[in-house]
Every structure is written in structure tokens, then in C-alpha cells.
PDB file of N, CA, C and O in Angstrom:
ATOM      1  N   ASP A   1      61.211  -8.037  -4.099  1.00  0.00           N
ATOM      2  CA  ASP A   1      61.708  -7.899  -2.754  1.00  0.00           C
ATOM      3  C   ASP A   1      61.209  -6.618  -2.182  1.00  0.00           C
ATOM      4  O   ASP A   1      60.829  -5.715  -2.927  1.00  0.00           O
ATOM      5  N   ARG A   2      61.197  -6.503  -0.825  1.00  0.00           N
ATOM      6  CA  ARG A   2      60.735  -5.524  -0.171  1.00  0.00           C
ATOM      7  C   ARG A   2      61.633  -5.255   1.201  1.00  0.00           C
ATOM      8  O   ARG A   2      62.005  -6.253   1.819  1.00  0.00           O
ATOM      9  N   VAL A   3      61.967  -4.041   1.661  1.00  0.00           N
ATOM     10  CA  VAL A   3      62.457  -3.815   2.691  1.00  0.00           C
ATOM     11  C   VAL A   3      61.663  -2.621   3.547  1.00  0.00           C
ATOM     12  O   VAL A   3      61.544  -1.493   3.068  1.00  0.00           O
ATOM     13  N   THR A   4      61.171  -2.949   4.761  1.00  0.00           N
ATOM     14  CA  THR A   4      60.456  -1.957   5.569  1.00  0.00           C
ATOM     15  C   THR A   4      61.636  -1.357   6.709  1.00  0.00           C
ATOM     16  O   THR A   4      62.259  -2.049   7.514  1.00  0.00           O
ATOM     17  N   TRP A   5      61.724  -0.113   6.552  1.00  0.00           N
ATOM     18  CA  TRP A   5      62.817   0.480   7.459  1.00  0.00           C
ATOM     19  C   TRP A   5      62.229   1.073   8.682  1.00  0.00           C
ATOM     20  O   TRP A   5      61.014   1.265   8.741  1.00  0.00           O
ATOM     21  N   ASN A   6      63.023   1.376   9.665  1.00  0.00           N
ATOM     22  CA  ASN A   6      62.518   1.971  10.952  1.00  0.00           C
ATOM     23  C   ASN A   6      62.701   3.451  10.955  1.00  0.00           C
ATOM     24  O   ASN A   6      62.691   4.093  12.006  1.00  0.00           O
ATOM     25  N   HIS A   7      62.863   3.981   9.809  1.00  0.00           N
ATOM     26  CA  HIS A   7      62.991   5.532   9.529  1.00  0.00           C
ATOM     27  C   HIS A   7      62.169   5.840   8.404  1.00  0.00           C
ATOM     28  O   HIS A   7      62.170   5.238   7.330  1.00  0.00           O
ATOM     29  N   ASP A   8      61.441   6.857   8.738  1.00  0.00           N
ATOM     30  CA  ASP A   8      60.555   7.330   7.500  1.00  0.00           C
ATOM     31  C   ASP A   8      60.663   8.936   7.278  1.00  0.00           C
ATOM     32  O   ASP A   8      60.505   9.670   8.254  1.00  0.00           O
ATOM     33  N   PRO A   9      60.905   9.425   6.130  1.00  0.00           N
ATOM     34  CA  PRO A   9      61.008   8.615   4.854  1.00  0.00           C
ATOM     35  C   PRO A   9      62.528   8.096   4.698  1.00  0.00           C
ATOM     36  O   PRO A   9      63.503   8.616   5.240  1.00  0.00           O
ATOM     37  N   MET A  10      62.536   7.193   4.020  1.00  0.00           N
ATOM     38  CA  MET A  10      63.725   6.479   3.744  1.00  0.00           C
ATOM     39  C   MET A  10      64.372   6.757   2.399  1.00  0.00           C
ATOM     40  O   MET A  10      63.678   6.535   1.407  1.00  0.00           O
ATOM     41  N   ASP A  11      65.549   7.190   2.237  1.00  0.00           N
ATOM     42  CA  ASP A  11      66.232   7.571   1.062  1.00  0.00           C
ATOM     43  C   ASP A  11      67.724   7.205   1.356  1.00  0.00           C
ATOM     44  O   ASP A  11      68.071   6.952   2.510  1.00  0.00           O
ATOM     45  N   PRO A  12      68.639   7.177   0.273  1.00  0.00           N
ATOM     46  CA  PRO A  12      69.978   6.844   0.539  1.00  0.00           C
ATOM     47  C   PRO A  12      70.716   7.840   1.460  1.00  0.00           C
ATOM     48  O   PRO A  12      71.685   7.391   2.072  1.00  0.00           O
ATOM     49  N   TRP A  13      70.380   9.139   1.636  1.00  0.00           N
ATOM     50  CA  TRP A  13      70.964   9.943   2.492  1.00  0.00           C
ATOM     51  C   TRP A  13      70.633   9.552   3.918  1.00  0.00           C
ATOM     52  O   TRP A  13      71.517   9.581   4.774  1.00  0.00           O
ATOM     53  N   HIS A  14      69.488   9.215   4.183  1.00  0.00           N
ATOM     54  CA  HIS A  14      69.163   8.941   5.678  1.00  0.00           C
ATOM     55  C   HIS A  14      69.804   7.444   5.946  1.00  0.00           C
ATOM     56  O   HIS A  14      70.277   7.174   7.049  1.00  0.00           O
ATOM     57  N   LEU A  15      69.791   6.678   5.079  1.00  0.00           N
ATOM     58  CA  LEU A  15      70.343   5.199   5.226  1.00  0.00           C
ATOM     59  C   LEU A  15      71.873   5.438   5.664  1.00  0.00           C
ATOM     60  O   LEU A  15      72.378   4.896   6.647  1.00  0.00           O
ATOM     61  N   ALA A  16      72.569   6.360   4.766  1.00  0.00           N
ATOM     62  CA  ALA A  16      74.018   6.563   4.996  1.00  0.00           C
ATOM     63  C   ALA A  16      74.329   7.323   6.310  1.00  0.00           C
ATOM     64  O   ALA A  16      75.219   6.894   7.045  1.00  0.00           O
ATOM     65  N   PHE A  17      73.612   8.462   6.640  1.00  0.00           N
ATOM     66  CA  PHE A  17      74.023   9.312   7.596  1.00  0.00           C
ATOM     67  C   PHE A  17      73.160   9.397   8.768  1.00  0.00           C
ATOM     68  O   PHE A  17      73.359  10.343   9.531  1.00  0.00           O
ATOM     69  N   SER A  18      72.229   8.560   9.036  1.00  0.00           N
ATOM     70  CA  SER A  18      71.231   8.677  10.247  1.00  0.00           C
ATOM     71  C   SER A  18      71.630   7.495  11.084  1.00  0.00           C
ATOM     72  O   SER A  18      71.489   6.345  10.669  1.00  0.00           O
ATOM     73  N   PRO A  19      72.162   7.803  12.344  1.00  0.00           N
ATOM     74  CA  PRO A  19      72.541   6.620  13.186  1.00  0.00           C
ATOM     75  C   PRO A  19      71.239   5.775  13.619  1.00  0.00           C
ATOM     76  O   PRO A  19      70.180   6.384  13.775  1.00  0.00           O
ATOM     77  N   GLY A  20      71.294   4.514  13.796  1.00  0.00           N
ATOM     78  CA  GLY A  20      70.086   3.682  14.210  1.00  0.00           C
ATOM     79  C   GLY A  20      69.119   3.342  13.267  1.00  0.00           C
ATOM     80  O   GLY A  20      68.055   2.809  13.585  1.00  0.00           O
ATOM     81  N   VAL A  21      69.493   3.676  11.897  1.00  0.00           N
ATOM     82  CA  VAL A  21      68.526   3.278  10.920  1.00  0.00           C
ATOM     83  C   VAL A  21      68.792   1.862  10.420  1.00  0.00           C
ATOM     84  O   VAL A  21      69.897   1.493  10.021  1.00  0.00           O
ATOM     85  N   GLY A  22      67.688   1.083  10.469  1.00  0.00           N
ATOM     86  CA  GLY A  22      68.079  -0.270  10.151  1.00  0.00           C
ATOM     87  C   GLY A  22      66.720  -1.091   9.638  1.00  0.00           C
ATOM     88  O   GLY A  22      65.658  -0.550   9.945  1.00  0.00           O
ATOM     89  N   PRO A  23      66.651  -2.159   8.998  1.00  0.00           N
ATOM     90  CA  PRO A  23      65.396  -2.854   8.484  1.00  0.00           C
ATOM     91  C   PRO A  23      64.734  -3.389   9.551  1.00  0.00           C
ATOM     92  O   PRO A  23      65.325  -3.914  10.495  1.00  0.00           O
ATOM     93  N   VAL A  24      63.340  -3.274   9.452  1.00  0.00           N
ATOM     94  CA  VAL A  24      62.419  -3.820  10.440  1.00  0.00           C
ATOM     95  C   VAL A  24      61.895  -5.228   9.824  1.00  0.00           C
ATOM     96  O   VAL A  24      61.634  -6.211  10.517  1.00  0.00           O
ATOM     97  N   GLU A  25      61.797  -5.173   8.575  1.00  0.00           N
ATOM     98  CA  GLU A  25      61.256  -6.504   7.884  1.00  0.00           C
ATOM     99  C   GLU A  25      61.995  -6.524   6.473  1.00  0.00           C
ATOM    100  O   GLU A  25      62.176  -5.508   5.804  1.00  0.00           O
ATOM    101  N   VAL A  26      62.381  -7.749   6.117  1.00  0.00           N
ATOM    102  CA  VAL A  26      62.831  -7.768   4.674  1.00  0.00           C
ATOM    103  C   VAL A  26      62.210  -9.103   4.141  1.00  0.00           C
ATOM    104  O   VAL A  26      62.275 -10.148   4.788  1.00  0.00           O
ATOM    105  N   VAL A  27      61.562  -8.993   2.834  1.00  0.00           N
ATOM    106  CA  VAL A  27      60.829  -9.972   2.193  1.00  0.00           C
ATOM    107  C   VAL A  27      61.576 -10.315   1.006  1.00  0.00           C
ATOM    108  O   VAL A  27      61.901  -9.405   0.243  1.00  0.00           O
ATOM    109  N   VAL A  28      61.890 -11.513   0.752  1.00  0.00           N
ATOM    110  CA  VAL A  28      62.462 -11.947  -0.575  1.00  0.00           C
ATOM    111  C   VAL A  28      61.684 -12.922  -1.263  1.00  0.00           C
ATOM    112  O   VAL A  28      61.503 -13.998  -0.693  1.00  0.00           O
ATOM    113  N   ASP A  29      61.217 -12.739  -2.334  1.00  0.00           N
ATOM    114  CA  ASP A  29      60.439 -13.810  -3.129  1.00  0.00           C
ATOM    115  C   ASP A  29      59.187 -14.237  -2.304  1.00  0.00           C
ATOM    116  O   ASP A  29      58.823 -15.413  -2.321  1.00  0.00           O
ATOM    117  N   GLU A  30      58.623 -13.427  -1.689  1.00  0.00           N
ATOM    118  CA  GLU A  30      57.508 -13.563  -0.798  1.00  0.00           C
ATOM    119  C   GLU A  30      57.720 -14.171   0.430  1.00  0.00           C
ATOM    120  O   GLU A  30      56.759 -14.501   1.124  1.00  0.00           O
ATOM    121  N   GLU A  31      59.021 -14.384   0.829  1.00  0.00           N
ATOM    122  CA  GLU A  31      59.409 -14.986   2.106  1.00  0.00           C
ATOM    123  C   GLU A  31      60.004 -13.952   2.949  1.00  0.00           C
ATOM    124  O   GLU A  31      60.903 -13.237   2.507  1.00  0.00           O
ATOM    125  N   VAL A  32      59.493 -13.815   4.302  1.00  0.00           N
ATOM    126  CA  VAL A  32      60.133 -12.883   5.206  1.00  0.00           C
ATOM    127  C   VAL A  32      61.461 -13.676   5.701  1.00  0.00           C
ATOM    128  O   VAL A  32      61.457 -14.769   6.268  1.00  0.00           O
ATOM    129  N   VAL A  33      62.524 -12.947   5.389  1.00  0.00           N
ATOM    130  CA  VAL A  33      63.932 -13.457   5.841  1.00  0.00           C
ATOM    131  C   VAL A  33      64.447 -12.599   7.037  1.00  0.00           C
ATOM    132  O   VAL A  33      65.383 -13.003   7.726  1.00  0.00           O
ATOM    133  N   TRP A  34      63.860 -11.478   7.263  1.00  0.00           N
ATOM    134  CA  TRP A  34      64.271 -10.682   8.458  1.00  0.00           C
ATOM    135  C   TRP A  34      63.101 -10.022   9.151  1.00  0.00           C
ATOM    136  O   TRP A  34      62.334  -9.303   8.510  1.00  0.00           O
ATOM    137  N   SER A  35      62.949 -10.241  10.404  1.00  0.00           N
ATOM    138  CA  SER A  35      61.795  -9.724  11.019  1.00  0.00           C
ATOM    139  C   SER A  35      62.083  -9.345  12.606  1.00  0.00           C
ATOM    140  O   SER A  35      62.561 -10.159  13.396  1.00  0.00           O
ATOM    141  N   ASP A  36      61.750  -8.096  12.929  1.00  0.00           N
ATOM    142  CA  ASP A  36      61.991  -7.558  14.205  1.00  0.00           C
ATOM    143  C   ASP A  36      63.497  -7.714  14.702  1.00  0.00           C
ATOM    144  O   ASP A  36      63.851  -8.158  15.794  1.00  0.00           O
ATOM    145  N   GLY A  37      64.238  -7.295  13.757  1.00  0.00           N
ATOM    146  CA  GLY A  37      65.740  -7.302  14.034  1.00  0.00           C
ATOM    147  C   GLY A  37      66.477  -8.534  14.089  1.00  0.00           C
ATOM    148  O   GLY A  37      67.585  -8.570  14.623  1.00  0.00           O
ATOM    149  N   ALA A  38      65.885  -9.653  13.521  1.00  0.00           N
ATOM    150  CA  ALA A  38      66.583 -10.923  13.554  1.00  0.00           C
ATOM    151  C   ALA A  38      66.256 -11.775  12.273  1.00  0.00           C
ATOM    152  O   ALA A  38      65.129 -11.770  11.779  1.00  0.00           O
ATOM    153  N   PRO A  39      67.232 -12.458  11.794  1.00  0.00           N
ATOM    154  CA  PRO A  39      67.008 -13.426  10.735  1.00  0.00           C
ATOM    155  C   PRO A  39      65.817 -14.451  11.023  1.00  0.00           C
ATOM    156  O   PRO A  39      65.568 -14.790  12.180  1.00  0.00           O
ATOM    157  N   THR A  40      65.163 -14.884  10.043  1.00  0.00           N
ATOM    158  CA  THR A  40      64.079 -15.880  10.202  1.00  0.00           C
ATOM    159  C   THR A  40      64.515 -17.189   9.707  1.00  0.00           C
ATOM    160  O   THR A  40      63.954 -18.201  10.126  1.00  0.00           O
ATOM    161  N   ARG A  41      65.517 -17.264   8.808  1.00  0.00           N
ATOM    162  CA  ARG A  41      65.971 -18.465   8.287  1.00  0.00           C
ATOM    163  C   ARG A  41      67.127 -19.242   8.766  1.00  0.00           C
ATOM    164  O   ARG A  41      67.425 -20.347   8.314  1.00  0.00           O
ATOM    165  N   VAL A  42      67.812 -18.583   9.763  1.00  0.00           N
ATOM    166  CA  VAL A  42      68.968 -19.255  10.426  1.00  0.00           C
ATOM    167  C   VAL A  42      68.783 -18.851  11.787  1.00  0.00           C
ATOM    168  O   VAL A  42      68.019 -17.955  12.146  1.00  0.00           O
ATOM    169  N   ASP A  43      69.620 -19.653  12.644  1.00  0.00           N
ATOM    170  CA  ASP A  43      69.540 -19.489  14.216  1.00  0.00           C
ATOM    171  C   ASP A  43      70.838 -18.480  14.443  1.00  0.00           C
ATOM    172  O   ASP A  43      71.977 -18.928  14.309  1.00  0.00           O
ATOM    173  N   ALA A  44      70.618 -17.180  14.772  1.00  0.00           N
ATOM    174  CA  ALA A  44      71.708 -16.296  14.908  1.00  0.00           C
ATOM    175  C   ALA A  44      72.693 -16.805  16.029  1.00  0.00           C
ATOM    176  O   ALA A  44      73.917 -16.803  15.896  1.00  0.00           O
ATOM    177  N   ALA A  45      72.063 -17.210  17.073  1.00  0.00           N
ATOM    178  CA  ALA A  45      72.903 -17.695  18.109  1.00  0.00           C
ATOM    179  C   ALA A  45      73.876 -18.861  17.655  1.00  0.00           C
ATOM    180  O   ALA A  45      75.034 -18.885  18.073  1.00  0.00           O
ATOM    181  N   GLU A  46      73.455 -19.688  16.915  1.00  0.00           N
ATOM    182  CA  GLU A  46      74.213 -20.881  16.407  1.00  0.00           C
ATOM    183  C   GLU A  46      75.305 -20.117  15.426  1.00  0.00           C
ATOM    184  O   GLU A  46      76.473 -20.491  15.528  1.00  0.00           O
ATOM    185  N   VAL A  47      75.052 -19.269  14.663  1.00  0.00           N
ATOM    186  CA  VAL A  47      76.011 -18.571  13.785  1.00  0.00           C
ATOM    187  C   VAL A  47      77.102 -17.878  14.469  1.00  0.00           C
ATOM    188  O   VAL A  47      78.277 -17.893  14.102  1.00  0.00           O
ATOM    189  N   ARG A  48      76.563 -17.178  15.642  1.00  0.00           N
ATOM    190  CA  ARG A  48      77.624 -16.521  16.448  1.00  0.00           C
ATOM    191  C   ARG A  48      78.475 -17.508  17.123  1.00  0.00           C
ATOM    192  O   ARG A  48      79.674 -17.244  17.213  1.00  0.00           O
ATOM    193  N   ALA A  49      77.996 -18.683  17.645  1.00  0.00           N
ATOM    194  CA  ALA A  49      78.850 -19.600  18.360  1.00  0.00           C
ATOM    195  C   ALA A  49      79.882 -20.168  17.313  1.00  0.00           C
ATOM    196  O   ALA A  49      81.069 -20.213  17.634  1.00  0.00           O
ATOM    197  N   MET A  50      79.485 -20.590  16.107  1.00  0.00           N
ATOM    198  CA  MET A  50      80.251 -21.078  15.237  1.00  0.00           C
ATOM    199  C   MET A  50      81.347 -20.133  14.787  1.00  0.00           C
ATOM    200  O   MET A  50      82.471 -20.576  14.549  1.00  0.00           O
ATOM    201  N   ALA A  51      81.046 -18.786  14.657  1.00  0.00           N
ATOM    202  CA  ALA A  51      81.808 -17.736  14.429  1.00  0.00           C
ATOM    203  C   ALA A  51      82.925 -17.617  15.343  1.00  0.00           C
ATOM    204  O   ALA A  51      84.085 -17.503  14.948  1.00  0.00           O
ATOM    205  N   ALA A  52      82.578 -17.643  16.579  1.00  0.00           N
ATOM    206  CA  ALA A  52      83.521 -17.677  17.737  1.00  0.00           C
ATOM    207  C   ALA A  52      84.386 -18.804  17.797  1.00  0.00           C
ATOM    208  O   ALA A  52      85.545 -18.544  18.121  1.00  0.00           O
ATOM    209  N   GLU A  53      84.104 -19.997  17.561  1.00  0.00           N
ATOM    210  CA  GLU A  53      84.884 -21.191  17.407  1.00  0.00           C
ATOM    211  C   GLU A  53      85.951 -20.897  16.276  1.00  0.00           C
ATOM    212  O   GLU A  53      87.158 -21.049  16.464  1.00  0.00           O
ATOM    213  N   GLU A  54      85.457 -20.508  15.213  1.00  0.00           N
ATOM    214  CA  GLU A  54      86.473 -20.332  13.959  1.00  0.00           C
ATOM    215  C   GLU A  54      87.465 -19.293  14.306  1.00  0.00           C
ATOM    216  O   GLU A  54      88.658 -19.448  14.048  1.00  0.00           O
ATOM    217  N   ALA A  55      86.937 -18.101  14.959  1.00  0.00           N
ATOM    218  CA  ALA A  55      87.896 -16.928  15.212  1.00  0.00           C
ATOM    219  C   ALA A  55      88.834 -17.508  16.324  1.00  0.00           C
ATOM    220  O   ALA A  55      89.982 -17.065  16.330  1.00  0.00           O
ATOM    221  N   ALA A  56      88.522 -18.367  17.190  1.00  0.00           N
ATOM    222  CA  ALA A  56      89.511 -18.703  18.225  1.00  0.00           C
ATOM    223  C   ALA A  56      90.478 -19.697  17.488  1.00  0.00           C
ATOM    224  O   ALA A  56      91.656 -19.727  17.845  1.00  0.00           O
ATOM    225  N   ARG A  57      90.039 -20.506  16.483  1.00  0.00           N
ATOM    226  CA  ARG A  57      90.857 -21.380  15.768  1.00  0.00           C
ATOM    227  C   ARG A  57      91.835 -20.442  14.958  1.00  0.00           C
ATOM    228  O   ARG A  57      93.032 -20.727  14.918  1.00  0.00           O
ATOM    229  N   LEU A  58      91.430 -19.525  14.428  1.00  0.00           N
ATOM    230  CA  LEU A  58      92.211 -18.639  13.496  1.00  0.00           C
ATOM    231  C   LEU A  58      93.388 -17.919  14.322  1.00  0.00           C
ATOM    232  O   LEU A  58      94.542 -17.855  13.897  1.00  0.00           O
ATOM    233  N   HIS A  59      92.961 -17.382  15.558  1.00  0.00           N
ATOM    234  CA  HIS A  59      93.937 -16.848  16.486  1.00  0.00           C
ATOM    235  C   HIS A  59      94.962 -17.809  16.966  1.00  0.00           C
ATOM    236  O   HIS A  59      96.138 -17.451  17.028  1.00  0.00           O
ATOM    237  N   ARG A  60      94.604 -18.983  17.303  1.00  0.00           N
ATOM    238  CA  ARG A  60      95.526 -20.076  17.634  1.00  0.00           C
ATOM    239  C   ARG A  60      96.543 -20.159  16.497  1.00  0.00           C
ATOM    240  O   ARG A  60      97.738 -20.106  16.787  1.00  0.00           O
ATOM    241  N   ARG A  61      96.139 -20.291  15.157  1.00  0.00           N
ATOM    242  CA  ARG A  61      97.070 -20.506  14.018  1.00  0.00           C
ATOM    243  C   ARG A  61      97.866 -19.252  13.885  1.00  0.00           C
ATOM    244  O   ARG A  61      99.063 -19.387  13.631  1.00  0.00           O
ATOM    245  N   LEU A  62      97.348 -17.987  14.027  1.00  0.00           N
ATOM    246  CA  LEU A  62      98.275 -16.910  13.982  1.00  0.00           C
ATOM    247  C   LEU A  62      99.179 -16.859  14.988  1.00  0.00           C
ATOM    248  O   LEU A  62     100.244 -16.300  14.722  1.00  0.00           O
ATOM    249  N   GLU A  63      99.007 -17.355  16.212  1.00  0.00           N
ATOM    250  CA  GLU A  63     100.078 -17.326  17.230  1.00  0.00           C
ATOM    251  C   GLU A  63     101.125 -18.284  17.048  1.00  0.00           C
ATOM    252  O   GLU A  63     102.203 -18.168  17.630  1.00  0.00           O
ATOM    253  N   GLU A  64     100.837 -19.302  16.206  1.00  0.00           N
ATOM    254  CA  GLU A  64     102.033 -20.290  15.884  1.00  0.00           C
ATOM    255  C   GLU A  64     102.815 -19.780  14.808  1.00  0.00           C
ATOM    256  O   GLU A  64     103.800 -20.455  14.511  1.00  0.00           O
ATOM    257  N   LEU A  65     102.599 -18.732  14.153  1.00  0.00           N
ATOM    258  CA  LEU A  65     103.402 -18.169  13.046  1.00  0.00           C
ATOM    259  C   LEU A  65     104.673 -17.572  13.613  1.00  0.00           C
ATOM    260  O   LEU A  65     105.496 -17.044  12.864  1.00  0.00           O
TER     261      LEU A  65
END
């Protein structure tokens, strides 16, 4: 597995305490799973839409309590 960061040099200190540090590319088992700030294996917009639907459902249930 390999992670390419947008900050050089990368070490745990910079990862924890430098704002804006994030992965540019993540490769797992020779497959790129994150590229240019977005996942490559799932549709991020679809995941967000499904999460919004479930959040609304949860809040409706909480209001009924």
C-alpha cells in the first residue's frame, strides 16, 4: 500500500499538526482507491445523498421520542 501526501516531508508530526495536509493518491493492492481528492471506487455524491437521507430519517425518529 502507498499514500502520496500533499506535504513534503511527511511524518506523524506534520500529519497531526499541519492544517490542510491530506492524501493526493492512495494505492491499495496495486489499485488506486483515492486520486485528486476523491475516491475512485465509489460515487461520493451518491454516498452523500444516501447519508443525508439516513440523517433525515434518524432525526425524524428522534423527534418522535
